C-alpha positions, 0 to 999 in steps of 0.5 A: 497574822503577825499582829495577832501573834504579837498581841497574844504574846503581849497579853500573855506576858502581861498576865505573867507579870500580874502573877509575879506582882501578886506573888510579891506580897509576902506573908509572915509565916513564923514569928516569936518577936512579940515574946519577952527576951530572957537572954541571948546566945553568942554568935562567932566564927567558933559559935555558929547557931541554927534554928530549924524551920519547917515549911507549909504544904503549899504545892508550889513551894515558897519564895523566901522573902526575909528573916528578921532577927531580934539581937541583944547588944554585942560583946567586944568587937565582933565583925563579919555577921552572916545570915544564911539558909541551910538545907537539912543534912542528907545523913539520916543517922544525924537526925534533922541537923543543918546540911549545906548553905543554900544562900546568904541573906542581905542585910543592913551595912551596919552589923547588929552590935546594938539591941534591936530587930534587924531584917535580912532579905533573900533573893532567889531562894525557893523553899520546897513544900513540907520541908525542913530548913535552917536559919544559920548565923555565924561571924568572922571573928571568934567569941574571944574577940567579941560576939554578936548576941541573938536574943532568946526567949523561954521555950513556948509555942511560936506563932505560925500559919499556913502549916509552917512550924519551927523548933523551940530550940537552937543547934550549935557548931564550932565550925559550921560542919559538925552540929550538936543540939537541939538545946532549950534556948529559943532564938527570936526571929520572924520569917516572911515568904511568898507562896508560889502558884502551881504551874497550872495556875499560871497557865490559867492566868494566861488563858484570858490572853489566848482567848482574846487573841482567838476572838480578835482573829475571828472578828478580823475574819468576820469583818473581811467577809 
């Protein structure tokens, strides 16, 4: 009996791991990196920038994998570049503006002081279905000491899939608390996420393991007879 239970648990775990492996293949849901840059927006401790995104309608939500940013050459000697994911403000009177930080993304140990595309990865950030979030950039130094430069394009439809969407505009703040905008600059970025299966789907993935246990138990009893 113990062996049967152990085998059932083992097969079930294997099925769950298979589901997790399947979820590790991310999809680029939003991107405007292919568009030509027409300038940049300054990022500093007194110049926060935010891009609003809207997730697709997958019932299980999404795991945020990474955000890619197109950056122009920095000015001066900035430091402390930070990329975060923010929720939407809970104060309806403010409209869709950044609320509070949900987590900080990890990137290269080298700050984006030269032009290029930089990737920042997320860990454990789950996004709800059909919900608004913000990609927020800031730095540890004021613009007067130097500024990072988020590349912008002319406002145009962003390439999207799976029901995702993004504004063709940017929100700004001097302290990360009070926000204004949106303004017409369209920051250049790409977002990769993984759709999360619904719980019922995960249970179905484990069903073959349970059936296997039942079959082995029946076979053992048949052989005993």
